[in-house]
N, C-alpha and C positions, 0 to 999 in steps of 0.2 A: 503494500500499499504506500503511495506516494503522496505526502501532504506538501503543499506548496503555500507559501504566505505571499500573496500579490494578485495581480489581476492580469488577465489576458485581454488585450485590445487588437484591434485592426483584423479585419476579414480574414483570409486564408493564410496571411502571413503569421498569425497567431504570436504576435510579439508579446513578450512577458515583461512586465513592470514591477519592479520591487517597490513595496510601500516606503514612503520617506520615513525615516525615523522620527519618533515624535520627540519634539525637545522637551526638556524638563520644564514643568510648570513652575514659574517664578512669580513671586509677588514681591513688590517693591513698596514701601512705606516712607512717605516723607511728610514734614511738617507743614502748616498752613500759617502763613505769616499773618499776625494779628488775631489768630485764633488759638489760643492754648490748648483747647481741648479738641481741635481738628486734626485730621490726618489725612493725606493723600494716598490712595491705595491703587496701584497699578499692577495689572495683570499681563501675562504674555501668551495666552491661549484660551481655549473655550473654558467655560465654566460648566462643567458636566460631572457625571457619577465619578470619573476618575479623579477630578480636581476639587470638587466641593469640599471635602474634608480639610485639605490644605488651607483652603479659603476660609472654612469655619474656623480652625485652629487659630489662624492669624487674627481674625476678627474678634474672637473671644479674648485673645491676649490683649489686644488694644483696648477692648472695652474694661478688661481687668485693670488696665492702666489708667483708667477713668477718662478715656477719649469718648466723645459724645456726638462729635460731629465728623462725618466721614464724606469725602469726595472719591468716588470709584472712577478711575481713569479707565475707560473701556476701548481705547484704541486699537489694541491688539487682540480684543475678545472678538472674534467672528462668530461665535455660536454659544448659546446658553440653552441647556436641555431643561426637561421639567426639574430636575433634582436642583439644578442650579437657580431656576426661577423660584422654587419652593423655599430655598434658603434665602434668597434675596428679599423675598416678601416677609419672611419671618425676622430677618435681620432689621428690616425697615421698621416693622412693629415693635420691635424690642428697643431699638434706639429711641424711637419716638415715645415710647411709655418712660424712658428715662430721661425724658427732656431734651433728647438730641435731635439730629436729623441726618439724612442720608440722600446723597443726589448722585447722579451719573453724568459724566461728560464725555464727549469725543465719542459717542456711541456709534459703531459700525451700522451702516444702512441695514443689513440683514438682521441684526439684533434689535434694531429700533423696529422693525416690521413685526418681529416676534412680540415685543411689548406691546404694540399697537392693537395686534391681532388678539392678545389675551386680555386686553382692557387694562393694562397695568401703568399707562403713563400718568394717571393721577396720582398713583402710590409712589412709583419709581419716577421721580422728576428727573428729566432729561434735559441737559444743557449743551450747545454746541461747543462751548469754551470751557477752559478752567476758571477764567475770569467771571463769567456769568455764573459759574456754579458757586465760586467764593461768594459773590454779592448775595446769593440766595441764602447761603449758610450763615452769613453774618447778619442778615435781615431777620432770620429765624431764631436768633439768640432771644431766649425769653429767660430772665432770670428766675431761678427757682424760688418760689414763694415760701417763705418761713412758715413752718408748721405751727398753726394756731395753737396757743395753749388754753386750756380750760381754766376758768376761775376756780380759785380752790373751794373745795366742797365745804359747806357750812356744817360744824358739827352738830350732830342730831342729839337731841335730848334723850337722856336715858328711858328706855322703853318705847320710843317714837315707832319703831318698826313693829313692835307688838301691838300697839294701839291701832296703827294702820292696817295690820292683818285682821285684827278683831273687827274693825269696822266694816271690812270687805267681806270677811267670811264668817263673823261671829265668834262667839266664845266656844272653847272645845266642849262637845256634847250638846251644843244648841242644835236643832233640827232645822235650822235655816238653810233653805236650798238655794242654789244659784240659779 
């Protein structure tokens, strides 16, 4: 039994083409001037089942270091499959829940069509340039509101809870029905 990896093309000539080696998926992270909790994240390949774990680990590490605003540079991402889309959606929701934001820029036309077809352009904000994406992130800065503190509770007089309980339910042994 002969197993070949590659494709046969061309009519009767039957030329054989070996597949191109897949480049190692790389993620690069950079700072965003004027945005101390912002990071630019760049990729060099598709976001798919093979690469989504590396993407997830990198983003989790950044979030663990208290980054809340992300610019995803998508210039080298020519394809995003369902697992990549699912992670992007989950990531946007998690970042927004933490008071942050996530935007995409320099998105390849094929990927943009996928996002449009799936109806994700409202959730996954897309900008043609890094400058536009940064403006959006800076405009989205909302200071975290301080957690309101409750006024100190008034001390109850001795037996107040017992009096309230009796008022509502009667004395023990009473045949009062609710």
